C-alpha positions as CSV (number, residue, x, y, z in Angstrom):
1,X,98.4,116.3,115.2
2,X,99.8,117.7,111.6
3,X,100.8,116.6,108.4
4,X,104.2,115.4,109.3
5,X,103.5,113.9,113.0
6,X,99.4,112.3,111.5
7,X,100.3,108.4,111.0
8,X,97.2,105.2,110.4
9,X,98.3,101.9,111.2
10,X,97.2,99.8,108.6
11,X,96.3,96.0,109.3
12,X,92.9,94.8,108.0
13,X,93.7,92.2,106.1
14,X,96.6,90.9,103.6
15,X,96.8,90.0,100.0
16,X,98.1,86.9,99.2
17,X,98.9,85.6,95.6
18,X,97.5,82.5,96.3
19,X,93.6,84.0,96.8
20,X,93.5,85.8,93.9
21,X,91.7,85.3,91.2
22,X,93.9,85.2,87.4
23,X,91.7,87.6,85.8
24,X,93.0,90.9,87.6
25,X,90.4,93.1,86.5
26,X,87.9,90.5,87.7
27,X,90.1,90.6,90.8
28,X,89.1,93.9,90.5
29,X,85.2,94.1,89.7
30,X,85.4,91.2,93.8
31,X,87.6,95.1,95.3
32,X,84.8,96.3,93.6
33,X,81.7,94.4,95.4
34,X,83.3,94.4,98.5
35,X,84.1,97.8,98.6
36,X,79.9,98.8,97.7
37,X,78.7,96.5,100.6
38,X,81.2,97.9,102.8
39,X,78.6,101.3,101.7
40,X,82.2,103.8,101.2
41,X,80.6,107.2,99.5
42,X,81.1,106.6,95.5
43,X,83.4,103.1,95.6
44,X,83.8,103.5,92.3
45,X,85.6,107.3,91.9
46,X,89.2,106.8,90.5
47,X,92.0,109.1,89.7
48,X,92.9,109.5,86.1
49,X,96.3,111.3,85.0
50,X,96.5,112.1,81.3
51,X,99.9,113.8,79.7
52,X,99.1,116.6,76.8
53,X,100.5,117.3,74.0
54,X,103.1,119.5,75.7
55,X,104.0,116.5,77.9
56,X,102.4,117.8,81.0
57,X,100.6,115.3,82.9
58,X,97.1,116.3,84.3
59,X,95.2,115.2,87.6
60,X,91.6,114.6,88.4
61,X,88.8,112.6,89.9
62,X,86.6,110.2,88.0
63,X,84.0,107.7,88.2
64,X,83.5,103.8,86.7
65,X,80.3,103.9,85.2
66,X,81.7,99.9,83.6
67,X,83.9,97.1,84.3
68,X,84.6,94.7,81.9
69,X,86.9,92.5,80.2
70,X,88.2,94.8,77.8
71,X,88.7,97.2,81.0
72,X,87.3,99.6,83.5
73,X,84.5,102.4,81.1
74,X,84.6,106.1,82.6
75,X,82.7,109.3,80.5
76,X,83.5,112.8,79.7
77,X,83.2,115.1,76.8
78,X,85.9,114.7,74.4
79,X,86.5,118.1,74.3
80,X,87.4,118.4,78.0
81,X,91.0,118.5,78.9
82,X,91.0,115.1,79.5
83,X,89.7,114.0,76.6
84,X,92.2,117.0,74.7
85,X,95.1,114.6,76.0
86,X,93.8,111.3,75.3
87,X,93.4,112.4,72.0
88,X,97.2,113.4,71.1
89,X,98.1,110.8,73.9
90,X,96.3,107.6,74.4
91,X,98.7,106.1,77.7
92,X,96.8,107.0,81.5
93,X,97.0,105.8,83.9
94,X,94.1,106.1,87.1
95,X,94.3,104.7,89.9
96,X,91.8,103.6,93.1
97,X,91.9,104.5,97.0
98,X,89.3,102.8,99.4
99,X,90.9,104.3,102.4
100,X,88.2,102.7,104.5
101,X,89.8,98.9,103.1
102,X,93.2,99.5,103.1
103,X,92.8,99.2,100.0
104,X,94.0,100.9,96.1
105,X,94.2,99.4,92.9
106,X,95.8,101.2,90.3
107,X,96.4,100.8,85.8
108,X,98.2,101.6,83.5
109,X,97.2,101.4,79.8
110,X,96.0,103.3,76.9
111,X,91.9,105.0,76.5
112,X,90.0,104.1,73.7
113,X,86.5,104.8,72.8
114,X,83.4,103.5,74.0
115,X,81.6,103.1,70.8
116,X,78.7,105.3,70.1
117,X,75.9,103.2,70.7
118,X,77.5,102.1,74.1
119,X,77.6,105.8,74.5
120,X,73.7,106.7,73.7
121,X,72.3,103.8,76.1
122,X,74.4,104.9,78.9
123,X,73.9,108.6,78.4
124,X,69.9,107.3,78.7
125,X,70.5,106.1,82.5
126,X,71.6,109.5,83.3
127,X,69.1,111.8,85.3
128,X,67.5,114.6,83.7
129,X,69.6,117.4,85.2
130,X,72.7,115.5,84.2
131,X,72.0,115.5,80.6
132,X,71.3,118.7,80.1
133,X,74.1,119.4,82.4
134,X,76.2,118.1,79.2
135,X,74.8,120.0,76.7
136,X,75.3,123.0,78.7
137,X,79.0,122.7,80.3
138,X,81.8,123.1,77.6
139,X,83.1,120.8,80.2
140,X,86.9,122.8,80.7
141,X,86.6,126.0,78.9
142,X,86.3,129.3,80.7
143,X,83.1,130.7,81.6
144,X,82.5,134.6,82.2
145,X,80.1,133.7,85.6
146,X,78.2,130.6,86.9
147,X,75.1,132.6,85.8
148,X,75.3,131.8,82.1
149,X,76.0,128.0,82.7
150,X,73.0,128.5,84.7
151,X,71.1,130.5,81.7
152,X,72.2,127.3,79.4
153,X,70.5,125.3,81.9
154,X,67.6,126.7,81.5
155,X,68.3,127.2,77.8
156,X,68.6,123.1,76.6
157,X,65.3,122.5,79.6
158,X,63.3,124.1,77.3
159,X,65.2,123.2,74.5
160,X,64.2,120.1,74.6
161,X,60.9,120.4,77.7
162,X,59.1,116.8,76.4
163,X,61.2,115.3,75.1
164,X,63.9,112.7,75.8
165,X,68.4,114.5,76.5
166,X,70.2,113.3,72.7
167,X,73.6,112.5,73.9
168,X,75.7,115.9,73.1
169,X,78.4,114.8,69.7
170,X,81.1,116.3,71.9
171,X,80.5,114.3,75.3
172,X,80.9,110.4,75.8
173,X,82.6,107.1,77.6
174,X,86.7,105.4,77.1
175,X,87.6,102.5,78.4
176,X,90.9,102.0,79.4
177,X,92.6,98.7,78.3
178,X,95.0,97.9,81.0
179,X,99.2,96.5,80.5
180,X,99.6,96.6,84.1
181,X,97.4,96.2,86.9
182,X,98.2,96.3,91.0
183,X,97.1,95.5,93.3
184,X,98.3,97.2,97.4
185,X,97.3,96.4,100.7
186,X,98.2,98.4,103.6
187,X,100.0,96.2,106.1
188,X,101.8,97.2,110.3
189,X,104.7,99.1,109.4
190,X,104.5,100.1,106.0
191,X,106.0,96.9,104.9
192,X,102.3,96.7,102.5
193,X,101.5,93.7,100.0
194,X,101.6,94.6,95.8
195,X,100.6,92.4,93.8
196,X,101.7,93.2,89.9
197,X,99.4,92.1,86.9
198,X,101.4,92.9,83.8
199,X,99.8,91.9,80.2
200,X,102.4,89.9,77.9
201,X,101.4,87.8,75.0
202,X,101.0,84.3,77.2
203,X,98.2,86.1,79.3
204,X,98.6,88.6,82.1
205,X,102.3,87.8,84.2
206,X,101.2,88.4,88.3
207,X,104.8,89.3,90.4
208,X,104.6,90.2,93.9
209,X,106.9,94.6,94.1
210,X,108.1,95.2,97.7
211,X,106.6,97.6,99.7
């Protein structure tokens, strides 16, 4: 089997407009809950695309860490490559793909910073090692060796010994406020189901797309 000849036939389910919720973010929650119920590994993994000051796109995997009526939230360093790109251009795109369920969700919209209070609250729930990592790493910037990072971890572990680790001011959350959300369900013969929601002044407009 090669990349040219490998094939997967989809056919687990179908996507009917009548079965979808009127609120697409609520529908994303339903699909996320079903992915967790299926015990998939990191069902909240999401590919996030940004555009930098030169107009160049960049893509990476982040974890969905919040979902409410505003949109989908994730956390990172404001000074990372993605954070710098978002500061220049807030328009982003994201995809969550569940191969085992033959589903994906695509979102397009604008990334907005969460409040300090929300970022503080989430940071407090992180394991201590993850908290220390936010201090030790200048995310996306160059470093001379792995040893330097490990030394910085030890430094901050000692610095905050016996106390709670505070959130660095350079680290926090964003929420993707969607303008477009598409639900994709794999179907036989590549005739997939695609239902798109577009945000309009009167609310969400829904339509079926050709595969």
